[in-house]
Backbone as a printed PyTorch tensor [residue, N CA C, xyz], in Angstrom:
tensor([[[  6.4020,  62.4910, 103.4020],
         [  5.2540,  63.0890, 104.0580],
         [  5.2910,  62.6990, 105.5370]],

        [[  5.1200,  63.6600, 106.4460],
         [  5.1470,  63.3520, 107.8830],
         [  4.0500,  62.3670, 108.2640]],

        [[  4.3850,  61.5040, 109.2420],
         [  3.4030,  60.5080, 109.6600],
         [  3.0890,  60.5770, 111.1440]],

        [[  4.0430,  60.9690, 111.9270],
         [  3.7900,  61.0290, 113.3740],
         [  3.5780,  62.4850, 113.7830]],

        [[  3.0500,  62.6600, 114.9690],
         [  2.8300,  64.0100, 115.4910],
         [  4.1620,  64.7460, 115.5990]],

        [[  5.1940,  64.0490, 116.0860],
         [  6.5080,  64.6800, 116.2170],
         [  7.0540,  65.1000, 114.8490]],

        [[  6.8720,  64.2690, 113.8360],
         [  7.3330,  64.6200, 112.4870],
         [  6.5570,  65.8140, 111.9390]],

        [[  5.2730,  65.8330, 112.2080],
         [  4.4430,  66.9500, 111.7510],
         [  4.8850,  68.2420, 112.4240]],

        [[  5.1200,  68.2010, 113.7340],
         [  5.5620,  69.3880, 114.4590],
         [  6.9460,  69.8420, 113.9950]],

        [[  7.8450,  68.9100, 113.7490],
         [  9.1820,  69.2620, 113.2620],
         [  9.0880,  69.9120, 111.8900]],

        [[  8.2380,  69.3770, 111.0500],
         [  8.0330,  69.9470, 109.7110],
         [  7.4360,  71.3480, 109.8210]],

        [[  6.4890,  71.5390, 110.7150],
         [  5.8810,  72.8550, 110.9200],
         [  6.9220,  73.8510, 111.4220]],

        [[  7.7910,  73.4150, 112.3260],
         [  8.8550,  74.2880, 112.8210],
         [  9.8090,  74.6740, 111.6930]],

        [[ 10.1340,  73.7190, 110.8510],
         [ 11.0180,  73.9960, 109.7150],
         [ 10.3900,  75.0200, 108.7810]],

        [[  9.1130,  74.8530, 108.4660],
         [  8.4160,  75.7950, 107.5880],
         [  8.3320,  77.1820, 108.2220]],

        [[  8.0710,  77.2520, 109.5130],
         [  8.0000,  78.5330, 110.2100],
         [  9.3510,  79.2340, 110.1670]],

        [[ 10.4330,  78.4920, 110.3800],
         [ 11.7730,  79.0770, 110.3310],
         [ 12.0890,  79.5880, 108.9340]],

        [[ 11.7260,  78.8340, 107.9210],
         [ 11.9550,  79.2840, 106.5400],
         [ 11.1610,  80.5460, 106.2530]],

        [[  9.9340,  80.6110, 106.7340],
         [  9.0990,  81.7870, 106.5210],
         [  9.6940,  83.0080, 107.2130]],

        [[ 10.0970,  82.8320, 108.4570],
         [ 10.6330,  83.9480, 109.2350],
         [ 11.9630,  84.4520, 108.6960]],

        [[ 12.7480,  83.5990, 108.0760],
         [ 14.0610,  84.0140, 107.5780],
         [ 14.0280,  84.4000, 106.0940]],

        [[ 12.8620,  84.3740, 105.4880],
         [ 12.7590,  84.6670, 104.0570],
         [ 13.0970,  86.1320, 103.7810]],

        [[ 13.9330,  86.3330, 102.8010],
         [ 14.2870,  87.6700, 102.3370],
         [ 13.8920,  87.7570, 100.8670]],

        [[ 12.9100,  88.5940, 100.5320],
         [ 12.4920,  88.6790,  99.1420],
         [ 13.5980,  89.2420,  98.2540]],

        [[ 13.6530,  88.7550,  97.0550],
         [ 14.6050,  89.2320,  96.0660],
         [ 13.9380,  90.3610,  95.2840]],

        [[ 14.4960,  91.5760,  95.3360],
         [ 13.8710,  92.6940,  94.6140],
         [ 13.6770,  92.4170,  93.1200]],

        [[ 14.5190,  91.5660,  92.5610],
         [ 14.3780,  91.2160,  91.1530],
         [ 13.1400,  90.3870,  90.8530]],

        [[ 12.5510,  89.7880,  91.8790],
         [ 11.3480,  88.9700,  91.6930],
         [ 10.0650,  89.7870,  91.7380]],

        [[ 10.1620,  91.0550,  92.1280],
         [  8.9670,  91.8880,  92.2260],
         [  8.4360,  92.2150,  90.8360]],

        [[  7.1380,  92.2510,  90.7100],
         [  6.4810,  92.5600,  89.4350],
         [  6.0950,  94.0270,  89.3900]],

        [[  6.1680,  94.5960,  88.2100],
         [  5.7390,  95.9760,  88.0040],
         [  4.2160,  96.0180,  88.1300]],

        [[  3.7240,  96.7770,  89.0850],
         [  2.2870,  96.8130,  89.3730],
         [  1.4990,  97.2880,  88.1600]],

        [[  1.9600,  98.3260,  87.4880],
         [  1.2370,  98.8520,  86.3270],
         [  1.1570,  97.8120,  85.2110]],

        [[  2.2410,  97.0680,  85.0070],
         [  2.2270,  96.0180,  83.9810],
         [  1.2260,  94.9240,  84.3390]],

        [[  1.1710,  94.5640,  85.6070],
         [  0.2220,  93.5390,  86.0610],
         [ -1.2100,  94.0230,  85.8600]],

        [[ -1.4710,  95.2800,  86.2030],
         [ -2.8120,  95.8460,  86.0410],
         [ -3.2120,  95.8480,  84.5710]],

        [[ -2.3040,  96.2790,  83.7000],
         [ -2.6100,  96.3080,  82.2710],
         [ -2.8410,  94.9160,  81.7150]],

        [[ -2.0130,  93.9810,  82.1220],
         [ -2.1660,  92.6070,  81.6480],
         [ -3.4830,  92.0110,  82.1110]],

        [[ -3.8310,  92.2310,  83.3650],
         [ -5.1010,  91.7100,  83.8890],
         [ -6.2840,  92.3180,  83.1490]],

        [[ -6.2220,  93.6180,  82.8740],
         [ -7.3000,  94.2800,  82.1230],
         [ -7.4210,  93.6890,  80.7290]],

        [[ -6.2920,  93.4110,  80.0880],
         [ -6.3220,  92.8230,  78.7460],
         [ -6.9270,  91.4220,  78.7700]],

        [[ -6.6240,  90.6560,  79.8020],
         [ -7.1920,  89.3090,  79.9350],
         [ -8.7080,  89.3860,  80.1020]],

        [[ -9.1670,  90.3320,  80.8990],
         [-10.6080,  90.5170,  81.1020],
         [-11.2700,  90.9310,  79.7850]],

        [[-10.6500,  91.8610,  79.0560],
         [-11.2090,  92.2960,  77.7700],
         [-11.2850,  91.1380,  76.7850]],

        [[-10.2220,  90.3120,  76.7400],
         [-10.2300,  89.1630,  75.8330],
         [-11.3340,  88.1910,  76.2100]],

        [[-11.5310,  87.9620,  77.4880],
         [-12.5800,  87.0680,  77.9460],
         [-13.9570,  87.5850,  77.5310]],

        [[-14.1630,  88.8810,  77.7070],
         [-15.4370,  89.4840,  77.3010],
         [-15.6320,  89.3860,  75.7910]],

        [[-14.5600,  89.6030,  75.0320],
         [-14.6510,  89.4980,  73.5700],
         [-14.9780,  88.0700,  73.1430]],

        [[-14.3460,  87.0860,  73.7920],
         [-14.6400,  85.6840,  73.4770],
         [-16.0940,  85.3470,  73.7840]],

        [[-16.5960,  85.8510,  74.9070],
         [-17.9980,  85.6160,  75.2640],
         [-18.9250,  86.2630,  74.2390]],

        [[-18.5910,  87.4830,  73.8220],
         [-19.3940,  88.1850,  72.8220],
         [-19.3740,  87.4340,  71.4950]],

        [[-18.1950,  86.9510,  71.0880],
         [-18.0840,  86.1890,  69.8490],
         [-18.9060,  84.9060,  69.9130]],

        [[-18.8520,  84.2140,  71.0340],
         [-19.6430,  82.9920,  71.1910],
         [-21.1300,  83.2840,  71.0870]],

        [[-21.5860,  84.3750,  71.6870],
         [-22.9970,  84.7580,  71.5720],
         [-23.3640,  85.0560,  70.1240]],

        [[-22.4590,  85.7070,  69.3840],
         [-22.7110,  86.0180,  67.9790],
         [-22.7600,  84.7420,  67.1400]],

        [[-21.8810,  83.7910,  67.4320],
         [-21.8980,  82.5150,  66.7060],
         [-23.1980,  81.7730,  67.0010]],

        [[-23.6330,  81.7740,  68.2480],
         [-24.9210,  81.1460,  68.5850],
         [-26.0610,  81.7740,  67.7920]],

        [[-26.0910,  83.1000,  67.7460],
         [-27.1460,  83.8030,  67.0130],
         [-27.0780,  83.4680,  65.5280]],

        [[-25.8720,  83.4030,  64.9940],
         [-25.7060,  83.0800,  63.5720],
         [-26.2050,  81.6710,  63.2760]],

        [[-25.8840,  80.7240,  64.1250],
         [-26.3490,  79.3540,  63.9150],
         [-27.8710,  79.2600,  64.0460]],

        [[-28.4530,  79.9740,  65.0210],
         [-29.9160,  79.9770,  65.1610],
         [-30.5720,  80.5700,  63.9230]],

        [[-29.8870,  81.5180,  63.2900],
         [-30.4180,  82.1420,  62.0790],
         [-30.1700,  81.2840,  60.8400]],

        [[-29.5260,  80.1350,  61.0120],
         [-29.3070,  79.2220,  59.8960],
         [-28.0220,  79.4590,  59.1140]],

        [[-27.1440,  80.2840,  59.6010],
         [-25.8940,  80.5630,  58.8950],
         [-25.0180,  79.3140,  58.8980]],

        [[-24.4660,  78.9510,  57.7400],
         [-23.6170,  77.7550,  57.6830],
         [-22.2460,  78.0240,  58.3190]],

        [[-21.6080,  76.9300,  58.7390],
         [-20.2910,  77.0450,  59.3580],
         [-19.2830,  77.6970,  58.4180]],

        [[-19.4160,  77.4650,  57.1130],
         [-18.4750,  78.0680,  56.1660],
         [-18.5350,  79.5890,  56.2260]],

        [[-19.7300,  80.1540,  56.3340],
         [-19.8760,  81.6120,  56.4270],
         [-19.3590,  82.1270,  57.7700]],

        [[-19.6640,  81.4050,  58.8380],
         [-19.1830,  81.8070,  60.1550],
         [-17.6590,  81.7780,  60.1710]],

        [[-17.0850,  80.7150,  59.6520],
         [-15.6340,  80.6080,  59.5960],
         [-15.0170,  81.7450,  58.8240]],

        [[-15.6080,  82.0790,  57.7060],
         [-15.0970,  83.1830,  56.8940],
         [-15.1160,  84.4910,  57.6800]],

        [[-16.1750,  84.7250,  58.4190],
         [-16.3060,  85.9710,  59.1750],
         [-15.3980,  86.0340,  60.4020]],

        [[-15.0420,  84.8890,  60.9740],
         [-14.1460,  84.9060,  62.1330],
         [-12.6990,  84.6550,  61.7340]],

        [[-12.4480,  84.5480,  60.4310],
         [-11.0800,  84.4410,  59.9430],
         [-10.4930,  83.0470,  59.9590]],

        [[-11.3510,  82.0520,  59.7550],
         [-10.8740,  80.6720,  59.7300],
         [-11.7170,  79.8910,  58.7310]],

        [[-11.4690,  78.6370,  58.6030],
         [-12.3120,  77.8120,  57.7330],
         [-13.6130,  77.4670,  58.4520]],

        [[-14.5760,  77.0390,  57.6810],
         [-15.8360,  76.6160,  58.2860],
         [-15.6500,  75.4240,  59.1960]],

        [[-14.8000,  74.4940,  58.7730],
         [-14.5490,  73.3050,  59.5900],
         [-13.8770,  73.6810,  60.9110]],

        [[-12.9180,  74.5870,  60.8580],
         [-12.2480,  75.0250,  62.0900],
         [-13.2460,  75.7280,  63.0120]],

        [[-14.1250,  76.5440,  62.4420],
         [-15.1370,  77.2280,  63.2520],
         [-16.0900,  76.2100,  63.8820]],

        [[-16.4950,  75.2190,  63.0920],
         [-17.3860,  74.1820,  63.6160],
         [-16.7240,  73.4250,  64.7550]],

        [[-15.4400,  73.0470,  64.5810],
         [-14.7320,  72.3170,  65.6200],
         [-14.5970,  73.1580,  66.8880]],

        [[-14.3620,  74.4510,  66.7200],
         [-14.1470,  75.2990,  67.8870],
         [-15.4390,  75.6280,  68.6250]],

        [[-16.5290,  75.8650,  67.8850],
         [-17.7320,  76.4070,  68.5110],
         [-18.9300,  75.4650,  68.5740]],

        [[-18.9390,  74.3850,  67.8210],
         [-20.1620,  73.5780,  67.7250],
         [-20.6480,  73.0550,  69.0750]],

        [[-19.7480,  72.6130,  69.9390],
         [-20.1810,  72.1070,  71.2530],
         [-20.6100,  73.2370,  72.1850]],

        [[-20.1040,  74.4490,  71.9310],
         [-20.4130,  75.5800,  72.7990],
         [-21.7210,  76.2550,  72.4210]],

        [[-22.1840,  76.0510,  71.1950],
         [-23.4070,  76.7420,  70.7660],
         [-24.6310,  75.8450,  70.8610]],

        [[-24.4230,  74.5800,  71.0950],
         [-25.5590,  73.6540,  71.1480],
         [-26.4050,  73.8700,  72.3700]]])
């Protein structure tokens, strides 16, 4: 890590030279449509997780046992309790 002003300036010059001489590799470019689709899927999954958490909260407020919640979300009651109990409190 640079410590003196001269070292800091030399490091800055080195970084500037690397930036100016950078040539992107076409193989590193990402397909824009794939990125858009992936981002949309991540957003949808996040919304679904939020919706599921709200449903689990409602189920617990209604007195539904963890075993029933687990069955409905496709896991055991214990797994459902471990996953959601701190989030619904």
